N, C-alpha and C positions, 0 to 999 in steps of 0.2 A: 706682343701677342696679336694674333689675328692678321698678320701681314701675309701677303702673297708674294713669294720670291721665286724667280726663275734663274737658274744658273746653268750655263752651258760652256763646253770647251775649256775646262779649268782643271788644273792639278792643285790639290791642297795637300801640303805635307808638313809634318811636325806638330808638336804642341801637346804631348801627353801631360795630363793634369791629375791622373789618378792618385788617390791617397788612402792611407789606412788610418783609422782613428780608434778610440776606445770603444765606440758603439758599433764598430764593424766596418765593412768595406763601403765606400761611398761611390755611387755612380756619378762620373763626371765625363765631360767630353772635351777633347782638344780639337775636334772637327767642327761639326755644325749642330747647334742646339735648336731644334725646330718647335715652335709654339703655334705656328699658323699653317699655311699651305705652301709647300716647297715642291718645285719641279726641278729636276736635275737631268741634263742630257749631256752625254759624253764627258763625264766628270770622273777623275781619278782622285781617291782620297787614300793617303798612305801615311803610316807612322804618326797618327794623331791621338792615340788613346782611342776611345770610342769615336768612330768616324761620324756617325749620325745618331743623335739622341732625339727620338721622335716622342714628344711629350703627349700626355693624355689630351685628346681632342684635336691633335694635330694630324695633318695628312701630308705624306711625302710620296711623290711619284718619281721613280728613277728609271731611266732608259739608257742603255749602253754605258753604264757606269761600272767602275772597278773599285772595290773596297779591298785594299791589299795591305797586309802586314801591320794591322792595328792591334792594340792590346789594351785591356783594362781589367778591372776586378771581375766584371761580368759584362756580357754583351760586348765582346772584344771589337767586333766590326760595327754592329748596329744594336741599339737598344730601343725597342718599340714598347713604350710604357703604357700601363693602365693605372687608373687611380682606384685603389681599393675601396674608398669610401663612396664611390659613385659608379655609374655605368660608363664613365668617360674613358676612352682608350684611344691610342694612336692607331692610325691606318697607314700601312706601308704597302705600296704597289711597286714591284720591280719587274722589268722586262728586259731581256738580253743583258743582264748584269752578271758580274762575277764577284764572289766573296771568297778570297783566297788568302791563306797564310795568316789569318787573324787568330788571336788567342785570348781566352778567359783565364785570368791569373789567380782569382780569389780561391781560398780554401773551401768555401761552401756555396759557390755559385756556378753558373755555367754559361753556355752559349759562346763558343769560340768565334764563330762567324756572326751570330745574332742571338739575342734573347728576345722572344716575342711574348708580350703580355696582352697585346691588342689584336688587331686584324692584320695579317701579313699574307700577301699574294705574290708568289714567285712564278714567272712564266719564262721559259727559255733561259734559265739562269744556271750558272755553275757555282757549286759550293764545294770547294776543294782545299784539302791540306790545312784545315783549321784545327785548333786544339783547345781542350778545356782541362783544367786541373781537377775538375769535379764531374759535371754532367753535361750532355749535349755538346759534343765536339763541333758539330756543324751548327745546328739550331736547338736551343733550349726553348721549347714551347711550354709556357707555364702560366699559372695564375688565371686560368680561363681563356688564354689566348686562342685565337682561331687561325690556323695555318692552312693555306691552300697552295698546293704545289702542282704545276702543270709543265710538262715537257722540259724538265730540268734534270741536271746530273749532280749527284753527290758522290764524291770519291776522296779517299785518303784522310777523312776527318777522324780524329781520335779524342778519347776522353779517358779519365781514370775509372769511372764507375759504370755508367750506362748511357746509351744513346749516342754512339759514335757519330752517326749521321744526324739523327733527329731524336731528341728526348721529348716524349709527350707527357 
């Protein structure tokens, strides 16, 4: 917790750890579980389960990154968490990134590309061809999450119920 990590020019692939249990779907990550401050430049994360799990109070800054073909019960590509019992939430800033072909698999969750419960800023990003079995094929913005989108493209995102591109 509290570490400051910078990652650049890296491909991270494999490691799905999602599971189902009696109490419901469990959010896990096979990619990066961030509790501190994370900076990523020119990083590709693919087939990992949730590529980035940004915990309450954590900050992640991504530039020129590709989050591709990840899947989990919710937040298939990215899960930006908030803590219900406090005002602590994750902050995610993305510039010139793509979230493509990610999937939310759970029967009562969403966010094929991302589930946002905190602060999420997208600038010059592409959110394409993501899917959810429930809501928010592209992004599921929920639980008081604040989503800011500028100069970005959403295309080909699908879901079963509502919010193919963004579910608010």
